[in-house]
GUTOR-870499 format. One record per atom (N, C-alpha, C): x, y, z; atom name; residue number from 1. Coordinates in steps of 0.2 Angstrom, whole numbers, m for minus. Layout:
residues N
X  Y  Z  CA  NUM
...
This chain:
residues 427
555  453  1043  N  1
549  457  1042  CA  1
543  452  1044  C  1
538  455  1048  N  2
533  451  1051  CA  2
528  450  1046  C  2
523  445  1047  N  3
518  443  1042  CA  3
513  450  1041  C  3
512  454  1046  N  4
508  460  1044  CA  4
511  464  1040  C  4
518  466  1041  N  5
522  470  1037  CA  5
522  468  1030  C  5
523  461  1029  N  6
523  458  1022  CA  6
516  459  1018  C  6
511  458  1022  N  7
504  459  1019  CA  7
503  467  1017  C  7
505  471  1022  N  8
504  478  1020  CA  8
508  481  1015  C  8
514  478  1014  N  9
519  480  1009  CA  9
516  478  1002  C  9
513  472  1002  N  10
510  469  995  CA  10
504  473  993  C  10
500  476  998  N  11
494  479  996  CA  11
495  487  996  C  11
501  489  998  N  12
501  497  999  CA  12
500  501  993  C  12
503  499  987  N  13
502  503  981  CA  13
494  503  978  C  13
491  497  978  N  14
484  497  977  CA  14
480  501  981  C  14
482  501  988  N  15
478  505  993  CA  15
479  513  991  C  15
485  514  990  N  16
487  521  989  CA  16
483  524  982  C  16
483  520  977  N  17
479  522  971  CA  17
472  523  973  C  17
469  518  977  N  18
462  518  978  CA  18
461  525  982  C  18
464  526  987  N  19
463  532  991  CA  19
464  539  987  C  19
469  539  983  N  20
470  545  978  CA  20
464  546  973  C  20
461  540  971  N  21
456  541  967  CA  21
450  544  971  C  21
449  542  977  N  22
443  544  981  CA  22
444  551  983  C  22
450  553  985  N  23
452  560  988  CA  23
457  563  984  C  23
455  569  981  N  24
459  572  976  CA  24
465  576  980  C  24
464  579  986  N  25
469  582  989  CA  25
474  578  991  C  25
480  579  988  N  26
486  574  989  CA  26
488  573  997  C  26
488  579  1000  N  27
491  579  1007  CA  27
485  575  1011  C  27
479  576  1010  N  28
474  573  1014  CA  28
474  565  1012  C  28
475  564  1006  N  29
475  557  1004  CA  29
481  553  1007  C  29
487  556  1007  N  30
492  553  1011  CA  30
491  552  1018  C  30
488  557  1021  N  31
486  556  1028  CA  31
481  550  1030  C  31
477  549  1025  N  32
472  544  1026  CA  32
475  537  1025  C  32
480  537  1020  N  33
483  530  1019  CA  33
487  528  1026  C  33
490  533  1029  N  34
494  532  1035  CA  34
489  529  1041  C  34
483  533  1041  N  35
478  531  1046  CA  35
475  524  1045  C  35
474  523  1038  N  36
471  516  1037  CA  36
476  510  1039  C  36
483  512  1037  N  37
488  507  1039  CA  37
488  506  1047  C  37
488  512  1050  N  38
488  511  1057  CA  38
482  507  1060  C  38
476  509  1057  N  39
470  505  1060  CA  39
471  498  1058  C  39
473  496  1052  N  40
474  489  1051  CA  40
479  486  1055  C  40
484  489  1057  N  41
489  486  1062  CA  41
486  485  1069  C  41
482  490  1071  N  42
479  489  1078  CA  42
473  484  1078  C  42
470  482  1072  N  43
465  478  1072  CA  43
467  471  1069  C  43
473  470  1067  N  44
475  464  1063  CA  44
473  458  1067  C  44
473  458  1074  N  45
472  452  1077  CA  45
465  449  1076  C  45
460  454  1074  N  46
453  452  1073  CA  46
452  449  1067  C  46
457  449  1062  N  47
456  446  1056  CA  47
457  438  1056  C  47
452  435  1055  N  48
452  427  1056  CA  48
456  424  1050  C  48
455  427  1044  N  49
458  424  1038  CA  49
463  428  1035  C  49
469  427  1036  N  50
474  432  1033  CA  50
474  432  1025  C  50
471  427  1022  N  51
471  427  1015  CA  51
466  432  1012  C  51
462  434  1017  N  52
457  440  1015  CA  52
459  446  1017  C  52
466  447  1018  N  53
468  453  1020  CA  53
467  459  1016  C  53
468  459  1009  N  54
467  464  1005  CA  54
460  467  1005  C  54
455  462  1005  N  55
448  464  1005  CA  55
446  468  1012  C  55
449  465  1017  N  56
448  468  1024  CA  56
451  475  1024  C  56
457  476  1021  N  57
460  482  1022  CA  57
456  487  1018  C  57
453  485  1012  N  58
450  490  1008  CA  58
443  492  1011  C  58
440  487  1015  N  59
434  489  1019  CA  59
436  495  1024  C  59
442  494  1027  N  60
444  499  1032  CA  60
445  506  1028  C  60
448  505  1022  N  61
449  511  1018  CA  61
443  515  1016  C  61
438  511  1014  N  62
431  514  1012  CA  62
428  518  1018  C  62
428  515  1024  N  63
426  518  1030  CA  63
429  524  1032  C  63
436  524  1031  N  64
440  530  1032  CA  64
438  536  1027  C  64
438  534  1021  N  65
436  539  1016  CA  65
429  542  1017  C  65
424  538  1019  N  66
417  540  1020  CA  66
417  545  1026  C  66
421  543  1031  N  67
422  548  1037  CA  67
425  554  1035  C  67
430  554  1031  N  68
433  560  1028  CA  68
428  565  1025  C  68
424  562  1020  N  69
419  566  1017  CA  69
413  568  1022  C  69
412  564  1027  N  70
407  567  1032  CA  70
409  573  1035  C  70
416  573  1037  N  71
418  578  1041  CA  71
419  585  1036  C  71
420  583  1030  N  72
420  589  1025  CA  72
413  592  1024  C  72
408  587  1024  N  73
401  589  1023  CA  73
399  594  1028  C  73
401  593  1035  N  74
399  596  1040  CA  74
401  604  1040  C  74
406  605  1036  N  75
409  612  1035  CA  75
405  616  1030  C  75
401  612  1026  N  76
397  616  1021  CA  76
391  619  1023  C  76
388  623  1019  N  77
382  627  1021  CA  77
376  622  1023  C  77
375  617  1018  N  78
369  613  1019  CA  78
371  607  1024  C  78
366  605  1028  N  79
368  599  1033  CA  79
369  593  1029  C  79
372  588  1032  N  80
374  582  1029  CA  80
368  578  1026  C  80
363  578  1029  N  81
357  575  1027  CA  81
354  578  1021  C  81
355  584  1019  N  82
352  587  1014  CA  82
357  587  1007  C  82
363  585  1008  N  83
368  586  1003  CA  83
367  580  997  C  83
367  583  991  N  84
366  578  985  CA  84
373  575  984  C  84
373  570  980  N  85
380  566  979  CA  85
385  571  977  C  85
383  576  972  N  86
388  580  969  CA  86
392  584  974  C  86
389  586  980  N  87
393  590  985  CA  87
397  586  989  C  87
397  579  989  N  88
401  575  994  CA  88
407  573  991  C  88
408  574  984  N  89
415  572  981  CA  89
419  579  981  C  89
424  579  984  N  90
428  585  985  CA  90
433  586  979  C  90
432  592  976  N  91
437  595  971  CA  91
440  590  967  C  91
445  593  963  N  92
450  590  959  CA  92
447  585  954  C  92
450  579  954  N  93
448  574  949  CA  93
443  569  952  C  93
440  570  958  N  94
435  565  960  CA  94
428  569  961  C  94
427  575  958  N  95
421  578  959  CA  95
416  576  954  C  95
410  575  955  N  96
405  573  950  CA  96
405  579  945  C  96
404  577  939  N  97
405  582  933  CA  97
399  587  933  C  97
393  584  934  N  98
387  588  933  CA  98
385  593  938  C  98
388  599  938  N  99
387  604  943  CA  99
379  606  942  C  99
376  605  936  N  100
369  606  935  CA  100
365  602  940  C  100
367  596  941  N  101
363  592  946  CA  101
363  595  953  C  101
369  597  955  N  102
370  600  962  CA  102
365  607  962  C  102
366  611  957  N  103
362  617  956  CA  103
354  615  957  C  103
352  610  953  N  104
345  608  953  CA  104
343  606  960  C  104
347  602  963  N  105
345  599  969  CA  105
344  605  974  C  105
349  610  974  N  106
349  615  979  CA  106
342  620  978  C  106
339  619  972  N  107
333  623  970  CA  107
327  620  973  C  107
328  613  975  N  108
322  610  978  CA  108
321  612  985  C  108
315  610  988  N  109
314  611  995  CA  109
318  606  999  C  109
318  608  1006  N  110
321  603  1011  CA  110
319  596  1010  C  110
312  595  1010  N  111
310  588  1010  CA  111
312  584  1004  C  111
312  588  998  N  112
314  585  992  CA  112
321  583  992  C  112
325  587  994  N  113
332  586  995  CA  113
333  580  999  C  113
330  580  1005  N  114
331  574  1010  CA  114
329  567  1006  C  114
323  567  1003  N  115
321  561  1001  CA  115
325  558  995  C  115
327  563  991  N  116
332  561  985  CA  116
339  559  988  C  116
341  562  993  N  117
348  560  996  CA  117
347  553  998  C  117
342  551  1002  N  118
341  545  1005  CA  118
340  539  1000  C  118
337  541  995  N  119
335  536  990  CA  119
341  535  985  C  119
344  540  982  N  120
349  539  977  CA  120
356  539  980  C  120
357  543  985  N  121
364  542  988  CA  121
365  537  993  C  121
361  537  998  N  122
362  531  1003  CA  122
359  525  1000  C  122
355  525  995  N  123
352  519  991  CA  123
348  515  996  C  123
344  519  1000  N  124
339  515  1005  CA  124
333  514  1001  C  124
330  508  1003  N  125
323  506  1000  CA  125
318  511  1003  C  125
312  511  999  N  126
307  516  1002  CA  126
304  514  1009  C  126
304  507  1010  N  127
303  505  1017  CA  127
308  507  1022  C  127
314  507  1020  N  128
319  509  1025  CA  128
319  517  1026  C  128
317  520  1021  N  129
316  528  1022  CA  129
310  529  1027  C  129
305  525  1026  N  130
299  526  1030  CA  130
301  525  1037  C  130
305  520  1038  N  131
307  518  1045  CA  131
312  524  1048  C  131
317  526  1044  N  132
321  531  1046  CA  132
318  538  1048  C  132
313  540  1044  N  133
310  546  1045  CA  133
303  546  1049  C  133
302  539  1051  N  134
296  538  1055  CA  134
289  541  1052  C  134
289  540  1045  N  135
283  542  1042  CA  135
280  536  1038  C  135
273  536  1036  N  136
270  530  1032  CA  136
274  529  1025  C  136
274  523  1023  N  137
277  521  1017  CA  137
273  525  1011  C  137
267  526  1012  N  138
263  530  1006  CA  138
266  537  1006  C  138
267  540  1011  N  139
270  547  1011  CA  139
277  547  1008  C  139
281  542  1009  N  140
288  541  1006  CA  140
287  541  998  C  140
282  537  996  N  141
281  536  989  CA  141
279  542  986  C  141
274  546  989  N  142
272  552  986  CA  142
277  557  986  C  142
281  558  991  N  143
286  563  992  CA  143
292  561  986  C  143
293  555  986  N  144
299  553  981  CA  144
296  555  974  C  144
290  553  972  N  145
287  554  966  CA  145
287  562  964  C  145
285  566  969  N  146
285  573  968  CA  146
292  576  967  C  146
297  574  971  N  147
303  576  971  CA  147
307  575  964  C  147
305  568  961  N  148
308  567  955  CA  148
305  571  949  C  148
299  572  950  N  149
295  576  944  CA  149
298  583  945  C  149
299  586  951  N  150
301  593  951  CA  150
308  593  949  C  150
312  588  950  N  151
319  588  948  CA  151
319  588  940  C  151
315  584  937  N  152
315  584  930  CA  152
313  591  927  C  152
308  594  930  N  153
306  600  927  CA  153
311  606  928  C  153
315  605  933  N  154
320  611  934  CA  154
327  609  931  C  154
328  603  930  N  155
335  601  927  CA  155
336  603  920  C  155
341  607  918  N  156
342  610  912  CA  156
343  606  906  C  156
345  599  907  N  157
347  595  901  CA  157
342  589  901  C  157
336  590  899  N  158
331  584  899  CA  158
334  579  894  C  158
332  572  896  N  159
334  567  892  CA  159
331  567  885  C  159
334  564  880  N  160
332  564  873  CA  160
326  558  873  C  160
321  560  869  N  161
316  555  869  CA  161
318  549  864  C  161
315  544  865  N  162
316  538  860  CA  162
315  540  853  C  162
321  538  849  N  163
320  540  842  CA  163
323  546  840  C  163
326  550  845  N  164
329  557  844  CA  164
336  556  841  C  164
339  550  842  N  165
346  549  840  CA  165
346  543  836  C  165
350  544  830  N  166
351  538  826  CA  166
358  538  823  C  166
361  533  824  N  167
368  533  821  CA  167
368  533  813  C  167
372  537  811  N  168
373  538  804  CA  168
378  533  801  C  168
376  531  794  N  169
380  526  791  CA  169
387  529  789  C  169
393  526  791  N  170
399  528  789  CA  170
401  526  782  C  170
404  531  778  N  171
405  529  771  CA  171
411  524  770  C  171
411  520  765  N  172
416  516  764  CA  172
423  519  762  C  172
423  525  759  N  173
428  529  757  CA  173
428  535  761  C  173
434  537  764  N  174
435  543  767  CA  174
433  549  763  C  174
429  553  765  N  175
427  559  761  CA  175
434  564  760  C  175
434  567  754  N  176
440  571  753  CA  176
440  577  758  C  176
445  579  761  N  177
445  584  766  CA  177
451  589  765  C  177
451  595  767  N  178
456  599  767  CA  178
457  603  774  C  178
463  604  776  N  179
465  607  782  CA  179
469  614  781  C  179
465  619  782  N  180
468  626  781  CA  180
470  630  787  C  180
476  632  788  N  181
478  636  794  CA  181
473  642  794  C  181
471  644  800  N  182
467  651  801  CA  182
472  656  804  C  182
470  662  802  N  183
474  668  805  CA  183
471  670  812  C  183
466  667  814  N  184
463  669  820  CA  184
466  665  826  C  184
466  668  832  N  185
469  665  838  CA  185
465  658  839  C  185
469  653  842  N  186
465  647  844  CA  186
461  649  850  C  186
455  645  850  N  187
451  646  855  CA  187
452  641  861  C  187
450  642  867  N  188
450  637  872  CA  188
444  633  871  C  188
444  627  874  N  189
438  622  872  CA  189
438  617  878  C  189
431  615  879  N  190
430  610  884  CA  190
429  603  881  C  190
434  599  882  N  191
435  593  878  CA  191
433  587  883  C  191
427  584  883  N  192
425  579  887  CA  192
426  572  885  C  192
428  571  879  N  193
429  564  876  CA  193
434  560  879  C  193
433  553  879  N  194
438  549  881  CA  194
444  548  876  C  194
450  549  878  N  195
455  549  873  CA  195
456  542  870  C  195
456  543  863  N  196
457  537  859  CA  196
450  534  857  C  196
444  536  860  N  197
438  533  859  CA  197
433  538  857  C  197
434  544  858  N  198
429  550  856  CA  198
423  550  859  C  198
421  546  863  N  199
414  546  866  CA  199
415  550  873  C  199
409  554  874  N  200
409  557  881  CA  200
406  552  886  C  200
409  550  891  N  201
406  545  896  CA  201
401  548  900  C  201
395  549  897  N  202
389  552  901  CA  202
383  548  898  C  202
378  547  903  N  203
372  544  901  CA  203
369  547  895  C  203
367  542  891  N  204
363  544  885  CA  204
368  545  879  C  204
374  545  880  N  205
379  546  874  CA  205
380  540  870  C  205
380  541  863  N  206
381  535  858  CA  206
385  538  853  C  206
389  534  849  N  207
394  536  844  CA  207
396  531  840  C  207
397  532  833  N  208
400  527  829  CA  208
406  531  825  C  208
412  528  825  N  209
417  531  821  CA  209
421  525  817  C  209
424  527  812  N  210
427  523  807  CA  210
435  525  806  C  210
439  520  805  N  211
446  521  804  CA  211
447  520  796  C  211
451  525  793  N  212
452  525  786  CA  212
459  525  785  C  212
462  520  780  N  213
468  520  778  CA  213
470  527  775  C  213
476  530  777  N  214
478  536  774  CA  214
479  536  766  C  214
482  530  764  N  215
484  529  757  CA  215
478  527  753  C  215
474  523  754  N  216
469  520  750  CA  216
462  524  751  C  216
462  527  757  N  217
456  531  760  CA  217
450  526  761  C  217
451  519  761  N  218
446  515  762  CA  218
445  514  770  C  218
439  512  772  N  219
438  511  779  CA  219
440  504  780  C  219
444  503  786  N  220
447  497  788  CA  220
443  494  793  C  220
440  498  798  N  221
436  495  803  CA  221
432  501  806  C  221
427  499  810  N  222
423  504  813  CA  222
420  502  820  C  222
418  506  824  N  223
417  505  831  CA  223
410  508  833  C  223
406  505  836  N  224
400  508  839  CA  224
400  508  846  C  224
399  513  849  N  225
400  514  857  CA  225
393  517  860  C  225
392  515  866  N  226
386  517  869  CA  226
387  517  877  C  226
385  522  880  N  227
385  522  887  CA  227
378  518  889  C  227
379  513  893  N  228
373  508  894  CA  228
370  509  902  C  228
374  513  906  N  229
371  514  913  CA  229
377  516  917  C  229
375  517  924  N  230
380  519  929  CA  230
384  513  931  C  230
390  514  934  N  231
394  509  936  CA  231
398  511  942  C  231
401  507  945  N  232
405  509  951  CA  232
411  503  951  C  232
417  506  952  N  233
423  502  952  CA  233
427  504  959  C  233
427  499  963  N  234
431  500  970  CA  234
428  507  973  C  234
422  508  973  N  235
419  513  976  CA  235
419  520  972  C  235
422  520  966  N  236
422  526  962  CA  236
417  526  957  C  236
413  531  957  N  237
407  531  952  CA  237
409  533  945  C  237
406  529  940  N  238
407  531  933  CA  238
401  528  929  C  238
402  527  923  N  239
397  524  918  CA  239
400  518  915  C  239
396  514  913  N  240
398  508  909  CA  240
397  509  901  C  240
402  507  897  N  241
402  509  890  CA  241
403  502  887  C  241
399  500  882  N  242
400  495  877  CA  242
402  497  871  C  242
408  494  869  N  243
411  496  862  CA  243
412  490  858  C  243
409  490  852  N  244
409  484  848  CA  244
413  486  842  C  244
418  483  840  N  245
423  484  835  CA  245
421  479  829  C  245
421  482  823  N  246
419  478  817  CA  246
425  478  812  C  246
428  472  810  N  247
433  472  806  CA  247
440  473  809  C  247
441  474  815  N  248
447  475  818  CA  248
451  469  819  C  248
458  470  819  N  249
462  464  820  CA  249
460  460  826  C  249
461  454  826  N  250
459  450  832  CA  250
465  449  837  C  250
466  455  840  N  251
471  455  845  CA  251
471  449  851  C  251
465  448  853  N  252
464  444  859  CA  252
461  436  857  C  252
462  435  850  N  253
461  428  848  CA  253
454  426  851  C  253
449  430  849  N  254
442  428  850  CA  254
439  424  845  C  254
442  423  840  N  255
439  419  834  CA  255
434  422  830  C  255
433  429  832  N  256
428  433  828  CA  256
431  439  826  C  256
435  439  821  N  257
438  445  818  CA  257
433  451  816  C  257
427  449  814  N  258
422  454  812  CA  258
419  457  817  C  258
419  455  823  N  259
416  458  829  CA  259
419  456  835  C  259
421  462  839  N  260
425  461  845  CA  260
422  466  850  C  260
420  464  856  N  261
417  468  861  CA  261
421  470  867  C  261
422  476  868  N  262
425  478  875  CA  262
420  481  879  C  262
421  482  885  N  263
417  485  890  CA  263
422  490  894  C  263
420  496  895  N  264
424  501  899  CA  264
420  503  905  C  264
423  505  910  N  265
420  510  915  CA  265
424  516  915  C  265
421  522  914  N  266
425  528  913  CA  266
421  533  918  C  266
425  538  919  N  267
422  544  923  CA  267
424  551  921  C  267
419  555  921  N  268
419  562  918  CA  268
418  566  925  C  268
423  570  926  N  269
423  575  932  CA  269
423  582  929  C  269
423  587  933  N  270
423  594  931  CA  270
430  596  929  C  270
435  592  929  N  271
441  594  927  CA  271
445  589  923  C  271
443  582  923  N  272
446  577  919  CA  272
441  572  917  C  272
444  568  912  N  273
440  562  909  CA  273
445  556  910  C  273
443  550  912  N  274
448  545  913  CA  274
444  538  913  C  274
448  533  911  N  275
446  526  912  CA  275
447  523  919  C  275
442  519  921  N  276
442  516  927  CA  276
444  509  927  C  276
441  506  921  N  277
442  499  920  CA  277
441  497  913  C  277
443  491  911  N  278
442  489  904  CA  278
442  481  904  C  278
438  478  900  N  279
437  471  900  CA  279
436  469  893  C  279
438  463  891  N  280
437  460  885  CA  280
438  452  885  C  280
436  448  880  N  281
437  441  881  CA  281
443  439  877  C  281
448  435  880  N  282
454  433  877  CA  282
455  426  878  C  282
455  422  873  N  283
456  415  873  CA  283
450  412  877  C  283
444  415  876  N  284
438  412  879  CA  284
437  414  886  C  284
442  418  889  N  285
441  420  896  CA  285
440  428  896  C  285
435  430  900  N  286
434  437  901  CA  286
439  440  906  C  286
443  444  903  N  287
448  447  907  CA  287
446  455  909  C  287
447  456  915  N  288
445  463  918  CA  288
451  466  921  C  288
452  472  919  N  289
458  476  922  CA  289
455  483  925  C  289
457  485  931  N  290
455  491  934  CA  290
461  495  935  C  290
459  501  938  N  291
465  506  939  CA  291
469  504  945  C  291
467  499  949  N  292
472  496  954  CA  292
476  491  952  C  292
476  489  945  N  293
480  484  943  CA  293
487  486  940  C  293
489  492  942  N  294
496  494  940  CA  294
497  494  933  C  294
503  492  930  N  295
505  493  923  CA  295
501  489  919  C  295
498  484  921  N  296
493  480  916  CA  296
487  484  914  C  296
485  489  918  N  297
480  494  916  CA  297
483  500  914  C  297
488  503  917  N  298
490  510  916  CA  298
494  511  909  C  298
497  505  907  N  299
501  506  901  CA  299
496  507  895  C  299
490  504  895  N  300
485  505  890  CA  300
480  510  891  C  300
478  511  897  N  301
472  515  898  CA  301
473  521  903  C  301
479  521  906  N  302
481  527  911  CA  302
484  533  907  C  302
481  539  909  N  303
483  545  907  CA  303
484  550  912  C  303
489  554  912  N  304
490  559  917  CA  304
494  557  923  C  304
496  561  927  N  305
499  560  933  CA  305
494  556  938  C  305
497  551  941  N  306
493  546  945  CA  306
486  544  942  C  306
487  544  935  N  307
481  542  931  CA  307
475  546  933  C  307
476  553  933  N  308
471  558  934  CA  308
466  558  928  C  308
469  556  922  N  309
465  557  916  CA  309
467  563  912  C  309
463  564  907  N  310
465  570  902  CA  310
461  576  905  C  310
464  581  905  N  311
461  588  907  CA  311
456  589  902  C  311
450  592  904  N  312
445  593  899  CA  312
445  601  897  C  312
448  605  901  N  313
448  612  899  CA  313
455  613  896  C  313
455  614  889  N  314
461  615  885  CA  314
462  622  883  C  314
468  624  883  N  315
470  631  880  CA  315
477  630  878  C  315
479  634  873  N  316
486  634  871  CA  316
491  635  877  C  316
495  631  878  N  317
500  631  884  CA  317
507  633  881  C  317
508  633  875  N  318
515  634  872  CA  318
520  629  873  C  318
517  623  875  N  319
522  617  876  CA  319
524  614  869  C  319
520  615  864  N  320
522  613  857  CA  320
521  619  852  C  320
526  619  848  N  321
526  625  843  CA  321
526  621  836  C  321
521  623  832  N  322
521  620  825  CA  322
521  625  820  C  322
525  624  815  N  323
526  628  809  CA  323
526  624  803  C  323
520  624  799  N  324
519  619  794  CA  324
519  612  797  C  324
523  608  794  N  325
524  601  797  CA  325
529  599  801  C  325
532  605  804  N  326
538  604  809  CA  326
535  606  816  C  326
536  601  821  N  327
534  602  827  CA  327
540  602  832  C  327
540  607  837  N  328
545  607  842  CA  328
542  607  849  C  328
545  603  853  N  329
542  602  860  CA  329
547  605  865  C  329
544  609  870  N  330
548  612  875  CA  330
549  607  881  C  330
547  601  880  N  331
548  596  885  CA  331
549  589  882  C  331
553  585  886  N  332
555  578  883  CA  332
550  573  884  C  332
545  574  889  N  333
540  570  890  CA  333
534  570  886  C  333
529  565  886  N  334
524  565  882  CA  334
520  572  883  C  334
517  575  878  N  335
514  581  878  CA  335
508  582  874  C  335
503  585  877  N  336
497  587  873  CA  336
495  594  874  C  336
494  597  868  N  337
493  605  868  CA  337
490  607  862  C  337
486  612  862  N  338
483  616  856  CA  338
489  619  852  C  338
489  618  846  N  339
495  620  842  CA  339
492  625  836  C  339
486  627  836  N  340
484  631  831  CA  340
476  631  829  C  340
474  635  825  N  341
467  635  823  CA  341
467  634  816  C  341
462  630  814  N  342
462  627  807  CA  342
454  627  805  C  342
453  628  798  N  343
447  627  795  CA  343
447  620  792  C  343
443  615  794  N  344
443  608  791  CA  344
437  608  786  C  344
439  607  780  N  345
433  607  775  CA  345
432  599  773  C  345
427  596  775  N  346
426  589  775  CA  346
419  588  772  C  346
418  584  766  N  347
412  582  763  CA  347
408  589  761  C  347
411  594  759  N  348
408  600  757  CA  348
406  605  763  C  348
408  603  769  N  349
406  607  775  CA  349
412  610  778  C  349
412  616  781  N  350
418  619  784  CA  350
417  619  791  C  350
422  617  795  N  351
422  617  802  CA  351
428  621  805  C  351
426  626  810  N  352
431  630  813  CA  352
433  626  819  C  352
440  624  819  N  353
443  620  824  CA  353
449  622  827  C  353
451  619  833  N  354
458  620  835  CA  354
461  613  834  C  354
468  613  833  N  355
471  606  832  CA  355
475  605  839  C  355
473  599  842  N  356
476  597  848  CA  356
481  591  846  C  356
487  593  847  N  357
492  588  846  CA  357
494  584  852  C  357
495  577  851  N  358
496  573  856  CA  358
503  569  854  C  358
508  571  858  N  359
515  567  856  CA  359
516  562  861  C  359
515  556  860  N  360
517  550  864  CA  360
513  549  870  C  360
507  553  871  N  361
503  552  877  CA  361
499  545  875  C  361
496  545  869  N  362
492  540  867  CA  362
496  533  867  C  362
502  533  865  N  363
506  527  864  CA  363
513  530  862  C  363
518  526  865  N  364
525  528  863  CA  364
527  527  856  C  364
530  532  853  N  365
531  532  846  CA  365
525  534  842  C  365
520  537  845  N  366
514  539  841  CA  366
512  546  842  C  366
510  550  837  N  367
508  557  838  CA  367
501  557  834  C  367
497  562  836  N  368
491  562  833  CA  368
489  570  833  C  368
484  571  828  N  369
481  577  827  CA  369
474  576  828  C  369
471  580  833  N  370
464  580  834  CA  370
461  586  833  C  370
456  587  828  N  371
453  593  827  CA  371
446  594  830  C  371
446  599  835  N  372
440  599  839  CA  372
436  606  837  C  372
429  605  837  N  373
425  611  835  CA  373
424  615  842  C  373
421  621  842  N  374
420  625  848  CA  374
416  621  854  C  374
413  616  852  N  375
409  612  857  CA  375
413  606  860  C  375
420  606  858  N  376
424  601  860  CA  376
423  594  857  C  376
420  593  852  N  377
419  587  848  CA  377
423  586  843  C  377
426  580  842  N  378
431  578  836  CA  378
427  579  830  C  378
431  583  825  N  379
429  583  818  CA  379
433  578  814  C  379
439  577  816  N  380
444  573  812  CA  380
450  571  817  C  380
452  565  817  N  381
458  563  821  CA  381
462  559  816  C  381
469  561  816  N  382
474  558  812  CA  382
480  556  816  C  382
482  549  814  N  383
487  546  818  CA  383
494  546  813  C  383
499  547  817  N  384
506  547  814  CA  384
510  543  818  C  384
514  538  815  N  385
519  534  818  CA  385
526  536  817  C  385
530  536  822  N  386
537  537  822  CA  386
540  532  817  C  386
545  534  813  N  387
547  530  807  CA  387
549  523  810  C  387
552  522  816  N  388
554  516  818  CA  388
548  512  823  C  388
542  515  823  N  389
537  512  827  CA  389
536  505  826  C  389
536  501  830  N  390
534  493  830  CA  390
538  490  824  C  390
544  492  823  N  391
549  490  818  CA  391
549  482  818  C  391
550  479  824  N  392
550  472  824  CA  392
544  468  822  C  392
538  472  822  N  393
532  469  820  CA  393
531  469  813  C  393
532  475  810  N  394
531  476  803  CA  394
537  475  798  C  394
543  475  801  N  395
549  473  797  CA  395
551  479  792  C  395
549  485  793  N  396
551  490  788  CA  396
549  497  792  C  396
553  502  790  N  397
552  509  792  CA  397
545  511  789  C  397
541  515  792  N  398
535  518  790  CA  398
536  522  783  C  398
542  525  783  N  399
543  529  777  CA  399
544  525  771  C  399
547  519  772  N  400
548  514  767  CA  400
541  510  765  C  400
537  509  770  N  401
530  506  769  CA  401
526  511  765  C  401
526  517  767  N  402
521  522  764  CA  402
525  528  762  C  402
529  528  756  N  403
533  533  754  CA  403
529  539  752  C  403
523  539  750  N  404
519  544  748  CA  404
515  548  753  C  404
515  545  759  N  405
511  547  764  CA  405
514  554  768  C  405
509  558  770  N  406
512  564  773  CA  406
516  563  779  C  406
521  568  780  N  407
526  567  786  CA  407
525  573  791  C  407
527  571  797  N  408
528  577  802  CA  408
535  576  804  C  408
538  581  806  N  409
545  581  809  CA  409
544  584  816  C  409
544  579  821  N  410
543  581  828  CA  410
550  580  832  C  410
552  586  834  N  411
559  586  838  CA  411
564  582  834  C  411
564  584  827  N  412
569  581  823  CA  412
568  574  820  C  412
563  571  823  N  413
561  564  820  CA  413
556  564  816  C  413
556  559  811  N  414
551  558  806  CA  414
545  554  808  C  414
539  557  807  N  415
533  553  809  CA  415
529  553  802  C  415
525  547  801  N  416
522  545  795  CA  416
515  544  796  C  416
510  548  792  N  417
503  547  793  CA  417
501  540  791  C  417
497  537  796  N  418
495  530  795  CA  418
487  530  793  C  418
483  533  797  N  419
476  532  796  CA  419
472  538  799  C  419
466  539  797  N  420
462  544  800  CA  420
456  541  803  C  420
453  545  808  N  421
447  543  811  CA  421
441  548  810  C  421
435  545  808  N  422
430  550  807  CA  422
424  548  811  C  422
421  552  815  N  423
415  551  819  CA  423
409  552  815  C  423
403  549  816  N  424
397  550  813  CA  424
394  556  814  C  424
396  560  819  N  425
393  566  821  CA  425
394  572  816  C  425
399  571  812  N  426
401  576  807  CA  426
397  575  800  C  426
394  569  799  N  427
391  567  793  CA  427
384  570  792  C  427
């Protein structure tokens, strides 16, 4: 095997993941991977430092992906110079979620579209725009100001004013709740939350949620989350999220059990919601994992085929059948499906919900019930552990540890209720 072949082999899987994240069409993505490898082979002699091969290969990949989207853009009704960012990401799991942004930009005039595209998408300075368009700098400033103001007037989701949002205090004890099956058919729902963290990865979103022991009903920990800005990982656009956990187990030996901070980069598209990166401090070292890091990332934060994420458009698929506390699955793999409609009475209020059951998607040997309201927001989340889950760590079956806790029988196996999760949005 030649030196080039060895380098390509070592970088091939990360390259493939990167291209599939950028281009949702499987066939097109595979063609691009082959084109990138061919270009790298043809230009390998120009690489002066072989230790920089991976970074060099990914620069080639970025250029090929950009050329791909330029060719796609030419086939659209608007010219390339007029296209907003939302129109450049093609279909599937890499299309920008806010179709409202695209619609609003399309409602602007040609000059407004052009100036916004150059400033926000191509990220040109005002001076560079003036040079590109051969117009005075003052004209660029006035056009940009006018275009921004017009966009704000037309955009249907204006930002919240300061002080509009305030996190509510989480109770020390879990409020009494009751879950009652409904005779009505389950409704379909648009679920945009990050799996396991309940936050919608969109600018302006904030959330607090608490974990409550099922037996004592006491709050064991709580987490505050906030989307703090836009972010980009390996050329993929998303948002940065700060999550501060209070009272959680000190998994990473930070020395601060009462406060542990994570940072995520996540992406919401018009079809899926997914994690792109996670970081935390472990033994005094900031550790960062991205979607290109294979099992080190995918085992904890990857969901769906090729880590496409969780589908946001949920409807009953018939993959899970539930009767009382007995659940049967039509597939042996991890499964997520709506299993019924329920009225959740919590803290004296009633919520019309559908129950989304997750069998082993979140974690091997773990099942959960997630009760979503018609807006796709979590009202209540309940975790169940398979009887032998983490037996080596806890030294006893869960049915022995918590003999009074509720049970589910899933495909003939016993699962035991461990804890509940309550977001502050229902208080």
